[in-house]
C-alpha positions in Angstrom: -49.4 12.7 1.3 -49.8 10.0 4.0 -48.4 12.2 6.8 -49.2 15.8 6.2 -48.0 16.6 9.7 -44.6 15.0 8.9 -45.1 12.3 11.5 -42.5 9.7 10.7 -44.0 7.2 13.1 -47.4 7.5 11.4 -45.9 7.1 8.0 -44.0 4.0 9.1 -47.2 2.6 10.6 -48.9 3.2 7.2 -46.2 1.4 5.1 -45.0 -1.4 7.5 -47.1 -4.1 5.9 -46.7 -3.2 2.3 -44.7 -5.1 -0.3 -41.2 -3.9 -1.3 -42.4 -2.2 -4.4 -45.3 -0.5 -2.5 -42.9 0.6 0.2 -40.4 2.1 -2.3 -43.2 3.8 -4.3 -44.8 5.2 -1.1 -41.5 6.6 0.2 -40.6 8.1 -3.1 -44.1 9.7 -3.4 -44.0 10.9 0.2 -40.5 12.4 -0.4 -41.7 14.4 -3.4 -44.7 15.6 -1.5 -42.5 16.6 1.5 -40.4 18.6 -0.9 -43.5 20.3 -2.2 -44.7 21.0 1.3 -41.3 22.6 2.2 -41.5 24.9 -0.8 -45.1 25.8 0.0 -44.3 26.5 3.7 -41.2 28.5 2.8 -43.3 30.6 0.3 -45.8 31.2 3.0 -43.0 32.3 5.4 -43.5 29.5 7.9 -41.3 29.6 11.0 -37.8 28.1 11.0 -39.1 25.4 13.3 -41.8 24.3 10.9 -39.4 24.3 8.0 -36.8 22.2 9.9 -39.5 19.7 10.8 -40.4 19.2 7.1 -36.6 19.1 6.2 -35.9 16.4 8.8 -38.9 14.3 7.7 -37.7 14.5 4.1 -34.2 13.6 5.1 -35.4 10.5 7.0 -37.3 9.3 4.0 -34.2 9.8 1.8 -32.0 7.8 4.1 -34.2 4.8 3.9 -34.6 5.2 0.1 -30.8 5.3 -0.2 -30.6 2.0 1.8 -33.2 0.3 -0.3 -31.8 1.5 -3.6 -28.1 1.0 -2.9 -27.9 -1.6 -0.2 -25.6 0.7 1.8 -26.1 2.5 5.0 -26.4 6.3 4.5 -24.1 8.7 6.3 -26.0 9.9 9.3 -24.5 13.0 10.8 -26.6 13.6 13.9 -28.2 11.6 16.7 -31.7 12.8 15.4 -30.9 11.4 12.0 -29.8 8.1 13.5 -32.9 7.9 15.6 -35.2 8.6 12.6 -33.3 6.1 10.4 -33.6 3.4 13.1 -37.4 3.6 13.0 -37.3 2.1 9.5 -35.9 -1.1 10.9 -39.5 -2.3 11.5 -40.2 -1.9 7.8 -37.0 -3.6 6.7 -37.6 -6.5 9.2 -41.1 -7.1 7.8 -39.7 -7.2 4.2 -37.1 -9.7 5.4 -39.7 -11.9 7.0 -41.7 -12.0 3.8 -38.5 -12.8 1.8 -38.5 -9.5 -0.1 -35.2 -8.4 1.3 -32.1 -10.4 2.3 -31.6 -10.6 6.1 -28.2 -8.9 5.7 -30.1 -5.6 5.2 -30.8 -5.6 9.0 -27.0 -5.3 9.6 -27.3 -1.7 8.4 -29.3 -0.8 11.5 -28.0 -0.5 15.0 -28.6 -3.5 17.3 
């Protein structure tokens, strides 16, 4: 797991210069590991705050995976979800610059 502390900024920093395939693979792997971490923490009776941190991290990963796989903006219900999703714009912009994604993908991010 790249970010065992569920640090979205650290994870994005780690993947921002990867190729499209590497980004997608890394996010999928990180998502599976975040799910495992959630189950482990729940089994170990972690606090509700700790569980929510892992849950939010996992959701943020899923939102970007959804965009990459479907070419559609995910439904973002809360301001926290929108803020986390916006952080992935850096990754998308880098992929656009290298010609691995069409520039239209950036329209799925706010300003």
